[in-house]
All heavy atoms as a GROMACS GRO file, in nm:
protein
  570
    1MET      N    1   2.501   1.239   1.054
    1MET     CA    2   2.465   1.110   1.095
    1MET      C    3   2.392   1.105   1.235
    1MET      O    4   2.300   1.034   1.251
    1MET     CB    5   2.585   1.023   1.096
    1MET     CG    6   2.565   0.880   1.136
    1MET     SD    7   2.493   0.793   0.999
    1MET     CE    8   2.482   0.627   1.061
    2ASP      N    9   2.433   1.193   1.326
    2ASP     CA   10   2.370   1.196   1.456
    2ASP      C   11   2.229   1.238   1.453
    2ASP      O   12   2.148   1.185   1.521
    2ASP     CB   13   2.452   1.292   1.547
    2ASP     CG   14   2.588   1.237   1.582
    2ASP    OD1   15   2.602   1.117   1.580
    2ASP    OD2   16   2.674   1.322   1.610
    3ALA      N   17   2.191   1.336   1.360
    3ALA     CA   18   2.055   1.383   1.353
    3ALA      C   19   1.970   1.273   1.297
    3ALA      O   20   1.859   1.260   1.335
    3ALA     CB   21   2.057   1.506   1.261
    4GLN      N   22   2.021   1.192   1.204
    4GLN     CA   23   1.941   1.079   1.147
    4GLN      C   24   1.917   0.979   1.252
    4GLN      O   25   1.797   0.923   1.256
    4GLN     CB   26   2.020   1.013   1.035
    4GLN     CG   27   2.033   1.103   0.912
    4GLN     CD   28   2.114   1.044   0.800
    4GLN    OE1   29   2.181   0.940   0.819
    4GLN    NE2   30   2.108   1.099   0.682
    5VAL      N   31   2.010   0.946   1.335
    5VAL     CA   32   1.989   0.846   1.445
    5VAL      C   33   1.887   0.904   1.545
    5VAL      O   34   1.799   0.835   1.598
    5VAL     CB   35   2.118   0.811   1.512
    5VAL    CG1   36   2.101   0.725   1.634
    5VAL    CG2   37   2.210   0.739   1.420
    6PHE      N   38   1.888   1.029   1.573
    6PHE     CA   39   1.797   1.098   1.665
    6PHE      C   40   1.655   1.085   1.606
    6PHE      O   41   1.561   1.052   1.685
    6PHE     CB   42   1.842   1.243   1.686
    6PHE     CG   43   1.753   1.322   1.774
    6PHE    CD1   44   1.755   1.294   1.910
    6PHE    CD2   45   1.666   1.414   1.728
    6PHE    CE1   46   1.673   1.368   2.001
    6PHE    CE2   47   1.577   1.487   1.812
    6PHE     CZ   48   1.586   1.462   1.954
    7VAL      N   49   1.640   1.119   1.482
    7VAL     CA   50   1.506   1.106   1.420
    7VAL      C   51   1.460   0.963   1.420
    7VAL      O   52   1.341   0.932   1.445
    7VAL     CB   53   1.509   1.164   1.277
    7VAL    CG1   54   1.384   1.143   1.208
    7VAL    CG2   55   1.531   1.316   1.288
    8LEU      N   56   1.548   0.870   1.393
    8LEU     CA   57   1.514   0.730   1.389
    8LEU      C   58   1.461   0.685   1.526
    8LEU      O   59   1.353   0.625   1.538
    8LEU     CB   60   1.627   0.644   1.347
    8LEU     CG   61   1.607   0.494   1.349
    8LEU    CD1   62   1.504   0.450   1.246
    8LEU    CD2   63   1.734   0.413   1.334
    9TRP      N   64   1.520   0.724   1.634
    9TRP     CA   65   1.480   0.684   1.767
    9TRP      C   66   1.351   0.749   1.801
    9TRP      O   67   1.262   0.691   1.873
    9TRP     CB   68   1.590   0.709   1.869
    9TRP     CG   69   1.689   0.611   1.883
    9TRP    CD1   70   1.823   0.614   1.842
    9TRP    CD2   71   1.663   0.469   1.930
    9TRP    NE1   72   1.874   0.488   1.868
    9TRP    CE2   73   1.786   0.402   1.920
    9TRP    CE3   74   1.554   0.410   1.982
    9TRP    CZ2   75   1.797   0.273   1.958
    9TRP    CZ3   76   1.566   0.274   2.020
    9TRP    CH2   77   1.688   0.209   2.013
   10MET      N   78   1.330   0.873   1.759
   10MET     CA   79   1.203   0.939   1.787
   10MET      C   80   1.084   0.861   1.711
   10MET      O   81   0.979   0.842   1.771
   10MET     CB   82   1.207   1.085   1.736
   10MET     CG   83   1.279   1.178   1.831
   10MET     SD   84   1.281   1.351   1.787
   10MET     CE   85   1.115   1.387   1.742
   11LEU      N   86   1.112   0.821   1.588
   11LEU     CA   87   1.012   0.742   1.520
   11LEU      C   88   0.986   0.603   1.586
   11LEU      O   89   0.868   0.561   1.585
   11LEU     CB   90   1.053   0.718   1.373
   11LEU     CG   91   1.052   0.842   1.287
   11LEU    CD1   92   1.108   0.813   1.145
   11LEU    CD2   93   0.906   0.896   1.270
   12VAL      N   94   1.090   0.544   1.639
   12VAL     CA   95   1.071   0.411   1.712
   12VAL      C   96   0.990   0.434   1.824
   12VAL      O   97   0.900   0.354   1.855
   12VAL     CB   98   1.208   0.353   1.741
   12VAL    CG1   99   1.197   0.236   1.835
   12VAL    CG2  100   1.281   0.309   1.613
   13ILE      N  101   1.019   0.537   1.912
   13ILE     CA  102   0.938   0.559   2.034
   13ILE      C  103   0.794   0.591   1.998
   13ILE      O  104   0.703   0.546   2.062
   13ILE     CB  105   1.002   0.676   2.108
   13ILE    CG1  106   1.135   0.628   2.163
   13ILE    CG2  107   0.911   0.729   2.224
   13ILE    CD1  108   1.216   0.735   2.231
   14VAL      N  109   0.770   0.676   1.895
   14VAL     CA  110   0.630   0.706   1.856
   14VAL      C  111   0.558   0.580   1.809
   14VAL      O  112   0.441   0.556   1.843
   14VAL     CB  113   0.629   0.815   1.752
   14VAL    CG1  114   0.489   0.832   1.691
   14VAL    CG2  115   0.680   0.947   1.806
   15ALA      N  116   0.627   0.500   1.733
   15ALA     CA  117   0.561   0.377   1.684
   15ALA      C  118   0.527   0.278   1.794
   15ALA      O  119   0.422   0.217   1.798
   15ALA     CB  120   0.656   0.310   1.582
   16ALA      N  121   0.620   0.267   1.890
   16ALA     CA  122   0.593   0.179   2.012
   16ALA      C  123   0.480   0.233   2.093
   16ALA      O  124   0.391   0.158   2.139
   16ALA     CB  125   0.716   0.168   2.095
   17ALA      N  126   0.467   0.368   2.110
   17ALA     CA  127   0.359   0.420   2.184
   17ALA      C  128   0.230   0.399   2.107
   17ALA      O  129   0.129   0.370   2.176
   17ALA     CB  130   0.385   0.572   2.210
   18LEU      N  131   0.228   0.421   1.986
   18LEU     CA  132   0.108   0.400   1.901
   18LEU      C  133   0.065   0.252   1.907
   18LEU      O  134  -0.056   0.222   1.924
   18LEU     CB  135   0.130   0.442   1.764
   18LEU     CG  136   0.002   0.436   1.670
   18LEU    CD1  137  -0.102   0.520   1.720
   18LEU    CD2  138   0.041   0.477   1.525
   19ALA      N  139   0.161   0.159   1.898
   19ALA     CA  140   0.125   0.016   1.907
   19ALA      C  141   0.071  -0.021   2.042
   19ALA      O  142  -0.028  -0.096   2.052
   19ALA     CB  143   0.245  -0.067   1.876
   20GLY      N  144   0.131   0.034   2.148
   20GLY     CA  145   0.077   0.009   2.282
   20GLY      C  146  -0.061   0.067   2.301
   20GLY      O  147  -0.146   0.003   2.360
   21TRP      N  148  -0.086   0.188   2.246
   21TRP     CA  149  -0.215   0.242   2.260
   21TRP      C  150  -0.321   0.158   2.187
   21TRP      O  151  -0.432   0.126   2.231
   21TRP     CB  152  -0.222   0.384   2.202
   21TRP     CG  153  -0.359   0.445   2.196
   21TRP    CD1  154  -0.422   0.502   2.300
   21TRP    CD2  155  -0.448   0.445   2.086
   21TRP    NE1  156  -0.546   0.544   2.262
   21TRP    CE2  157  -0.565   0.510   2.132
   21TRP    CE3  158  -0.439   0.406   1.957
   21TRP    CZ2  159  -0.673   0.527   2.038
   21TRP    CZ3  160  -0.545   0.414   1.867
   21TRP    CH2  161  -0.662   0.477   1.914
   22TRP      N  162  -0.281   0.110   2.069
   22TRP     CA  163  -0.377   0.033   1.984
   22TRP      C  164  -0.411  -0.105   2.049
   22TRP      O  165  -0.527  -0.147   2.045
   22TRP     CB  166  -0.310   0.004   1.845
   22TRP     CG  167  -0.404  -0.071   1.754
   22TRP    CD1  168  -0.401  -0.203   1.724
   22TRP    CD2  169  -0.507  -0.017   1.676
   22TRP    NE1  170  -0.502  -0.234   1.640
   22TRP    CE2  171  -0.566  -0.124   1.608
   22TRP    CE3  172  -0.568   0.113   1.660
   22TRP    CZ2  173  -0.679  -0.110   1.521
   22TRP    CZ3  174  -0.672   0.132   1.577
   22TRP    CH2  175  -0.725   0.022   1.509
   23LEU      N  176  -0.310  -0.164   2.116
   23LEU     CA  177  -0.336  -0.297   2.178
   23LEU      C  178  -0.401  -0.289   2.309
   23LEU      O  179  -0.470  -0.388   2.351
   23LEU     CB  180  -0.204  -0.374   2.184
   23LEU     CG  181  -0.140  -0.419   2.051
   23LEU    CD1  182  -0.006  -0.476   2.074
   23LEU    CD2  183  -0.235  -0.516   1.984
   24ALA      N  184  -0.382  -0.180   2.388
   24ALA     CA  185  -0.423  -0.183   2.527
   24ALA      C  186  -0.522  -0.078   2.568
   24ALA      O  187  -0.601  -0.098   2.646
   24ALA     CB  188  -0.301  -0.182   2.617
   25VAL      N  189  -0.502   0.044   2.518
   25VAL     CA  190  -0.577   0.160   2.575
   25VAL      C  191  -0.702   0.196   2.502
   25VAL      O  192  -0.802   0.238   2.558
   25VAL     CB  193  -0.479   0.276   2.584
   25VAL    CG1  194  -0.545   0.398   2.641
   25VAL    CG2  195  -0.354   0.244   2.660
   26ARG      N  196  -0.704   0.175   2.368
   26ARG     CA  197  -0.818   0.227   2.288
   26ARG      C  198  -0.935   0.140   2.326
   26ARG      O  199  -0.932   0.033   2.377
   26ARG     CB  200  -0.792   0.217   2.141
   26ARG     CG  201  -0.789   0.068   2.088
   26ARG     CD  202  -0.761   0.062   1.940
   26ARG     NE  203  -0.743  -0.077   1.902
   26ARG     CZ  204  -0.849  -0.149   1.866
   26ARG    NH1  205  -0.967  -0.108   1.858
   26ARG    NH2  206  -0.824  -0.278   1.833
   27PRO      N  207  -1.061   0.198   2.298
   27PRO     CA  208  -1.184   0.113   2.318
   27PRO      C  209  -1.180  -0.003   2.229
   27PRO      O  210  -1.130  -0.013   2.120
   27PRO     CB  211  -1.292   0.215   2.272
   27PRO     CG  212  -1.237   0.355   2.288
   27PRO     CD  213  -1.090   0.333   2.251
   28ARG      N  214  -1.237  -0.117   2.284
   28ARG     CA  215  -1.235  -0.247   2.222
   28ARG      C  216  -1.095  -0.299   2.185
   28ARG      O  217  -1.076  -0.359   2.082
   28ARG     CB  218  -1.321  -0.236   2.088
   28ARG     CG  219  -1.471  -0.206   2.110
   28ARG     CD  220  -1.544  -0.216   1.984
   28ARG     NE  221  -1.474  -0.157   1.868
   28ARG     CZ  222  -1.495  -0.038   1.814
   28ARG    NH1  223  -1.574   0.047   1.878
   28ARG    NH2  224  -1.431   0.008   1.708
   29ALA      N  225  -1.000  -0.275   2.276
   29ALA     CA  226  -0.860  -0.316   2.255
   29ALA      C  227  -0.850  -0.465   2.280
   29ALA      O  228  -0.931  -0.525   2.359
   29ALA     CB  229  -0.767  -0.240   2.346
   30SER      N  230  -0.753  -0.529   2.227
   30SER     CA  231  -0.730  -0.672   2.236
   30SER      C  232  -0.683  -0.705   2.377
   30SER      O  233  -0.718  -0.805   2.434
   30SER     CB  234  -0.622  -0.717   2.132
   30SER     OG  235  -0.665  -0.686   2.003
   31TYR      N  236  -0.595  -0.629   2.434
   31TYR     CA  237  -0.533  -0.659   2.560
   31TYR      C  238  -0.565  -0.550   2.659
   31TYR      O  239  -0.482  -0.472   2.716
   31TYR     CB  240  -0.372  -0.666   2.550
   31TYR     CG  241  -0.334  -0.774   2.452
   31TYR    CD1  242  -0.298  -0.743   2.326
   31TYR    CD2  243  -0.324  -0.899   2.492
   31TYR    CE1  244  -0.261  -0.836   2.234
   31TYR    CE2  245  -0.282  -1.001   2.404
   31TYR     CZ  246  -0.254  -0.966   2.277
   31TYR     OH  247  -0.213  -1.071   2.197
   32ARG      N  248  -0.696  -0.544   2.696
   32ARG     CA  249  -0.751  -0.437   2.779
   32ARG      C  250  -0.694  -0.444   2.925
   32ARG      O  251  -0.686  -0.350   2.993
   32ARG     CB  252  -0.903  -0.449   2.786
   32ARG     CG  253  -0.970  -0.335   2.827
   32ARG     CD  254  -0.964  -0.215   2.728
   32ARG     NE  255  -1.034  -0.104   2.792
   32ARG     CZ  256  -0.995   0.022   2.778
   32ARG    NH1  257  -0.893   0.049   2.702
   32ARG    NH2  258  -1.054   0.112   2.846
   33GLY      N  259  -0.653  -0.563   2.969
   33GLY     CA  260  -0.601  -0.586   3.104
   33GLY      C  261  -0.477  -0.512   3.138
   33GLY      O  262  -0.444  -0.488   3.255
   34ILE      N  263  -0.393  -0.482   3.037
   34ILE     CA  264  -0.269  -0.423   3.058
   34ILE      C  265  -0.275  -0.267   3.027
   34ILE      O  266  -0.169  -0.206   3.004
   34ILE     CB  267  -0.154  -0.487   2.979
   34ILE    CG1  268  -0.179  -0.473   2.832
   34ILE    CG2  269  -0.133  -0.631   3.023
   34ILE    CD1  270  -0.062  -0.512   2.752
   35ALA      N  271  -0.390  -0.209   3.030
   35ALA     CA  272  -0.406  -0.069   2.990
   35ALA      C  273  -0.324   0.024   3.082
   35ALA      O  274  -0.273   0.117   3.041
   35ALA     CB  275  -0.551  -0.030   2.984
   36THR      N  276  -0.334  -0.002   3.214
   36THR     CA  277  -0.266   0.092   3.313
   36THR      C  278  -0.112   0.090   3.292
   36THR      O  279  -0.056   0.206   3.281
   36THR     CB  280  -0.300   0.045   3.455
   36THR    OG1  281  -0.451   0.055   3.466
   36THR    CG2  282  -0.240   0.140   3.550
   37PRO      N  283  -0.040  -0.023   3.286
   37PRO     CA  284   0.094  -0.017   3.262
   37PRO      C  285   0.139   0.042   3.129
   37PRO      O  286   0.234   0.123   3.119
   37PRO     CB  287   0.149  -0.155   3.272
   37PRO     CG  288   0.041  -0.236   3.339
   37PRO     CD  289  -0.086  -0.162   3.310
   38VAL      N  290   0.061   0.017   3.027
   38VAL     CA  291   0.084   0.069   2.894
   38VAL      C  292   0.068   0.221   2.888
   38VAL      O  293   0.146   0.298   2.844
   38VAL     CB  294   0.013   0.003   2.787
   38VAL    CG1  295   0.020   0.069   2.652
   38VAL    CG2  296   0.057  -0.145   2.772
   39SER      N  297  -0.037   0.265   2.960
   39SER     CA  298  -0.060   0.409   2.969
   39SER      C  299   0.055   0.477   3.042
   39SER      O  300   0.102   0.587   3.002
   39SER     CB  301  -0.190   0.437   3.040
   39SER     OG  302  -0.301   0.379   2.971
   40PHE      N  303   0.106   0.413   3.148
   40PHE     CA  304   0.214   0.473   3.227
   40PHE      C  305   0.343   0.480   3.139
   40PHE      O  306   0.412   0.582   3.135
   40PHE     CB  307   0.242   0.387   3.350
   40PHE     CG  308   0.356   0.437   3.425
   40PHE    CD1  309   0.350   0.550   3.505
   40PHE    CD2  310   0.476   0.372   3.431
   40PHE    CE1  311   0.449   0.594   3.582
   40PHE    CE2  312   0.576   0.412   3.506
   40PHE     CZ  313   0.569   0.528   3.582
   41LEU      N  314   0.367   0.379   3.058
   41LEU     CA  315   0.484   0.375   2.968
   41LEU      C  316   0.471   0.477   2.857
   41LEU      O  317   0.572   0.541   2.823
   41LEU     CB  318   0.508   0.231   2.914
   41LEU     CG  319   0.554   0.129   3.008
   41LEU    CD1  320   0.556  -0.009   2.944
   41LEU    CD2  321   0.691   0.164   3.066
   42ILE      N  322   0.353   0.501   2.804
   42ILE     CA  323   0.332   0.600   2.703
   42ILE      C  324   0.362   0.741   2.762
   42ILE      O  325   0.419   0.823   2.696
   42ILE     CB  326   0.188   0.588   2.644
   42ILE    CG1  327   0.179   0.451   2.558
   42ILE    CG2  328   0.161   0.712   2.560
   42ILE    CD1  329   0.042   0.431   2.517
   43ILE      N  330   0.311   0.765   2.884
   43ILE     CA  331   0.341   0.894   2.949
   43ILE      C  332   0.485   0.914   2.970
   43ILE      O  333   0.543   1.021   2.951
   43ILE     CB  334   0.259   0.905   3.078
   43ILE    CG1  335   0.112   0.916   3.048
   43ILE    CG2  336   0.299   1.030   3.160
   43ILE    CD1  337   0.019   0.902   3.167
   44ILE      N  338   0.558   0.811   3.020
   44ILE     CA  339   0.700   0.820   3.044
   44ILE      C  340   0.771   0.840   2.909
   44ILE      O  341   0.864   0.925   2.900
   44ILE     CB  342   0.753   0.692   3.103
   44ILE    CG1  343   0.700   0.681   3.248
   44ILE    CG2  344   0.904   0.684   3.105
   44ILE    CD1  345   0.751   0.781   3.343
   45ALA      N  346   0.730   0.775   2.800
   45ALA     CA  347   0.805   0.801   2.667
   45ALA      C  348   0.772   0.941   2.614
   45ALA      O  349   0.865   1.006   2.560
   45ALA     CB  350   0.741   0.696   2.567
   46ALA      N  351   0.650   0.997   2.642
   46ALA     CA  352   0.620   1.130   2.606
   46ALA      C  353   0.709   1.231   2.686
   46ALA      O  354   0.764   1.328   2.622
   46ALA     CB  355   0.472   1.162   2.629
   47ILE      N  356   0.727   1.205   2.813
   47ILE     CA  357   0.814   1.289   2.894
   47ILE      C  358   0.955   1.287   2.840
   47ILE      O  359   1.027   1.391   2.827
   47ILE     CB  360   0.805   1.256   3.040
   47ILE    CG1  361   0.666   1.291   3.094
   47ILE    CG2  362   0.916   1.327   3.126
   47ILE    CD1  363   0.636   1.236   3.231
   48LEU      N  364   1.011   1.164   2.815
   48LEU     CA  365   1.146   1.151   2.763
   48LEU      C  366   1.165   1.225   2.630
   48LEU      O  367   1.269   1.285   2.599
   48LEU     CB  368   1.182   1.009   2.758
   48LEU     CG  369   1.203   0.942   2.887
   48LEU    CD1  370   1.233   0.792   2.875
   48LEU    CD2  371   1.314   1.011   2.966
   49MET      N  372   1.056   1.209   2.544
   49MET     CA  373   1.072   1.282   2.412
   49MET      C  374   1.074   1.433   2.430
   49MET      O  375   1.144   1.500   2.355
   49MET     CB  376   0.951   1.239   2.321
   49MET     CG  377   0.967   1.098   2.270
   49MET     SD  378   0.834   1.047   2.163
   49MET     CE  379   0.825   1.179   2.044
   50CYS      N  380   1.001   1.493   2.524
   50CYS     CA  381   1.001   1.629   2.555
   50CYS      C  382   1.142   1.671   2.605
   50CYS      O  383   1.190   1.769   2.559
   50CYS     CB  384   0.893   1.663   2.658
   50CYS     SG  385   0.728   1.657   2.594
   51VAL      N  386   1.198   1.591   2.686
   51VAL     CA  387   1.336   1.623   2.738
   51VAL      C  388   1.432   1.620   2.623
   51VAL      O  389   1.522   1.710   2.610
   51VAL     CB  390   1.378   1.523   2.844
   51VAL    CG1  391   1.521   1.534   2.878
   51VAL    CG2  392   1.289   1.544   2.975
   52LEU      N  393   1.421   1.519   2.536
   52LEU     CA  394   1.510   1.511   2.417
   52LEU      C  395   1.492   1.630   2.327
   52LEU      O  396   1.590   1.685   2.278
   52LEU     CB  397   1.490   1.381   2.346
   52LEU     CG  398   1.550   1.261   2.405
   52LEU    CD1  399   1.507   1.135   2.323
   52LEU    CD2  400   1.701   1.267   2.407
   53ALA      N  401   1.366   1.671   2.307
   53ALA     CA  402   1.337   1.782   2.218
   53ALA      C  403   1.392   1.916   2.276
   53ALA      O  404   1.441   1.999   2.198
   53ALA     CB  405   1.189   1.795   2.194
   54LEU      N  406   1.382   1.934   2.404
   54LEU     CA  407   1.437   2.054   2.470
   54LEU      C  408   1.590   2.061   2.474
   54LEU      O  409   1.650   2.159   2.461
   54LEU     CB  410   1.378   2.067   2.609
   54LEU     CG  411   1.228   2.098   2.615
   54LEU    CD1  412   1.178   2.096   2.764
   54LEU    CD2  413   1.200   2.230   2.547
   55SER      N  414   1.650   1.941   2.490
   55SER     CA  415   1.801   1.937   2.500
   55SER      C  416   1.866   1.932   2.365
   55SER      O  417   1.979   1.976   2.351
   55SER     CB  418   1.837   1.818   2.581
   55SER     OG  419   1.807   1.697   2.527
   56GLY      N  420   1.795   1.884   2.263
   56GLY     CA  421   1.852   1.874   2.130
   56GLY      C  422   1.948   1.752   2.118
   56GLY      O  423   1.984   1.693   2.217
   57PRO      N  424   1.976   1.712   1.990
   57PRO     CA  425   2.056   1.594   1.973
   57PRO      C  426   2.202   1.617   2.009
   57PRO      O  427   2.270   1.517   2.037
   57PRO     CB  428   2.045   1.567   1.817
   57PRO     CG  429   2.009   1.702   1.768
   57PRO     CD  430   1.927   1.771   1.874
   58ARG      N  431   2.253   1.732   2.018
   58ARG     CA  432   2.387   1.754   2.050
   58ARG      C  433   2.408   1.810   2.191
   58ARG      O  434   2.505   1.880   2.213
   58ARG     CB  435   2.459   1.844   1.953
   58ARG     CG  436   2.460   1.783   1.814
   58ARG     CD  437   2.587   1.831   1.746
   58ARG     NE  438   2.601   1.763   1.619
   58ARG     CZ  439   2.701   1.691   1.592
   58ARG    NH1  440   2.798   1.679   1.673
   58ARG    NH2  441   2.709   1.636   1.474
   59ALA      N  442   2.316   1.795   2.284
   59ALA     CA  443   2.339   1.851   2.418
   59ALA      C  444   2.450   1.774   2.482
   59ALA      O  445   2.465   1.653   2.474
   59ALA     CB  446   2.208   1.820   2.498
   60GLY      N  447   2.538   1.853   2.538
   60GLY     CA  448   2.654   1.797   2.602
   60GLY      C  449   2.776   1.788   2.511
   60GLY      O  450   2.891   1.760   2.566
   61ALA      N  451   2.773   1.817   2.388
   61ALA     CA  452   2.872   1.821   2.300
   61ALA      C  453   2.971   1.933   2.323
   61ALA      O  454   3.091   1.920   2.307
   61ALA     CB  455   2.826   1.823   2.152
   62HIS      N  456   2.925   2.046   2.383
   62HIS     CA  457   3.002   2.158   2.415
   62HIS      C  458   3.091   2.134   2.543
   62HIS      O  459   3.188   2.200   2.562
   62HIS     CB  460   2.922   2.286   2.436
   62HIS     CG  461   2.823   2.274   2.548
   62HIS    ND1  462   2.698   2.208   2.533
   62HIS    CD2  463   2.830   2.313   2.670
   62HIS    CE1  464   2.642   2.207   2.645
   62HIS    NE2  465   2.711   2.280   2.737
   63ARG      N  466   3.060   2.025   2.617
   63ARG     CA  467   3.128   2.000   2.736
   63ARG      C  468   3.252   1.911   2.718
   63ARG      O  469   3.336   1.893   2.799
   63ARG     CB  470   3.044   1.929   2.837
   63ARG     CG  471   2.941   2.023   2.902
   63ARG     CD  472   2.858   1.961   3.000
   63ARG     NE  473   2.720   1.971   2.960
   63ARG     CZ  474   2.622   1.888   2.979
   63ARG    NH1  475   2.648   1.775   3.044
   63ARG    NH2  476   2.496   1.907   2.934
   64LEU      N  477   3.263   1.857   2.593
   64LEU     CA  478   3.374   1.762   2.566
   64LEU      C  479   3.503   1.847   2.544
   64LEU      O  480   3.496   1.957   2.477
   64LEU     CB  481   3.342   1.681   2.444
   64LEU     CG  482   3.227   1.579   2.462
   64LEU    CD1  483   3.198   1.511   2.322
   64LEU    CD2  484   3.257   1.480   2.567
   65PRO      N  485   3.611   1.804   2.589
   65PRO     CA  486   3.741   1.874   2.558
   65PRO      C  487   3.772   1.858   2.415
   65PRO      O  488   3.735   1.764   2.348
   65PRO     CB  489   3.840   1.804   2.647
   65PRO     CG  490   3.790   1.668   2.672
   65PRO     CD  491   3.641   1.683   2.672
   66PRO      N  492   3.850   1.956   2.361
   66PRO     CA  493   3.888   1.948   2.220
   66PRO      C  494   3.981   1.828   2.200
   66PRO      O  495   4.055   1.783   2.292
   66PRO     CB  496   3.958   2.075   2.191
   66PRO     CG  497   3.997   2.125   2.324
   66PRO     CD  498   3.899   2.077   2.420
   67PRO      N  499   3.977   1.760   2.080
   67PRO     CA  500   4.062   1.644   2.061
   67PRO      C  501   4.211   1.680   2.063
   67PRO      O  502   4.242   1.794   2.015
   67PRO     CB  503   4.017   1.592   1.921
   67PRO     CG  504   3.956   1.708   1.859
   67PRO     CD  505   3.891   1.798   1.963
   68THR      N  506   4.291   1.594   2.109
   68THR     CA  507   4.427   1.619   2.117
   68THR      C  508   4.499   1.529   2.008
   68THR      O  509   4.458   1.413   1.989
   68THR     CB  510   4.493   1.590   2.250
   68THR    OG1  511   4.461   1.453   2.284
   68THR    CG2  512   4.435   1.680   2.355
   69TYR      N  513   4.597   1.585   1.940
   69TYR     CA  514   4.669   1.506   1.834
   69TYR      C  515   4.812   1.481   1.887
   69TYR      O  516   4.872   1.577   1.945
   69TYR     CB  517   4.665   1.583   1.710
   69TYR     CG  518   4.529   1.616   1.658
   69TYR    CD1  519   4.460   1.737   1.677
   69TYR    CD2  520   4.451   1.509   1.601
   69TYR    CE1  521   4.335   1.766   1.632
   69TYR    CE2  522   4.323   1.540   1.554
   69TYR     CZ  523   4.269   1.662   1.572
   69TYR     OH  524   4.137   1.680   1.528
   70PRO      N  525   4.863   1.368   1.864
   70PRO     CA  526   4.999   1.338   1.900
   70PRO      C  527   5.096   1.429   1.826
   70PRO      O  528   5.081   1.456   1.710
   70PRO     CB  529   5.021   1.191   1.869
   70PRO     CG  530   4.919   1.161   1.761
   70PRO     CD  531   4.794   1.255   1.789
   71ALA      N  532   5.203   1.471   1.897
   71ALA     CA  533   5.306   1.554   1.837
   71ALA      C  534   5.390   1.465   1.759
   71ALA      O  535   5.424   1.348   1.785
   71ALA     CB  536   5.386   1.621   1.944
   72THR      N  537   5.434   1.518   1.637
   72THR     CA  538   5.530   1.443   1.555
   72THR      C  539   5.653   1.528   1.532
   72THR      O  540   5.646   1.649   1.528
   72THR     CB  541   5.464   1.410   1.412
   72THR    OG1  542   5.425   1.536   1.352
   72THR    CG2  543   5.345   1.319   1.433
   73LEU      N  544   5.760   1.459   1.523
   73LEU     CA  545   5.885   1.531   1.499
   73LEU      C  546   5.936   1.501   1.355
   73LEU      O  547   5.943   1.384   1.321
   73LEU     CB  548   5.990   1.489   1.598
   73LEU     CG  549   5.964   1.509   1.742
   73LEU    CD1  550   6.072   1.449   1.833
   73LEU    CD2  551   5.959   1.666   1.762
   74ASN      N  552   5.949   1.599   1.273
   74ASN     CA  553   5.993   1.584   1.135
   74ASN      C  554   6.142   1.608   1.128
   74ASN      O  555   6.190   1.708   1.175
   74ASN     CB  556   5.928   1.681   1.042
   74ASN     CG  557   5.775   1.646   1.029
   74ASN    OD1  558   5.738   1.534   1.051
   74ASN    ND2  559   5.699   1.755   1.014
   75ARG      N  560   6.221   1.506   1.083
   75ARG     CA  561   6.364   1.527   1.078
   75ARG      C  562   6.417   1.544   0.941
   75ARG      O  563   6.373   1.501   0.841
   75ARG     CB  564   6.432   1.402   1.139
   75ARG     CG  565   6.405   1.394   1.284
   75ARG     CD  566   6.480   1.276   1.345
   75ARG     NE  567   6.439   1.262   1.478
   75ARG     CZ  568   6.498   1.185   1.558
   75ARG    NH1  569   6.604   1.120   1.526
   75ARG    NH2  570   6.455   1.171   1.685
   0.00000   0.00000   0.00000
């Protein structure tokens, strides 16, 4: 389930970056005035996606302590 959520978030980020590029950065864009902030956000999203790709979806899972189970007494 974790891998599916990871892939879903990657697709959401890519779709948002593509929509931002289409509306603001491309030639003849509808919202040409906001091209600089959208370009900055696209670069930040690309950097974050690289960090996620390098760390993997389970980064930090090895640092968690093993689960503890309550002791039971059988009489």
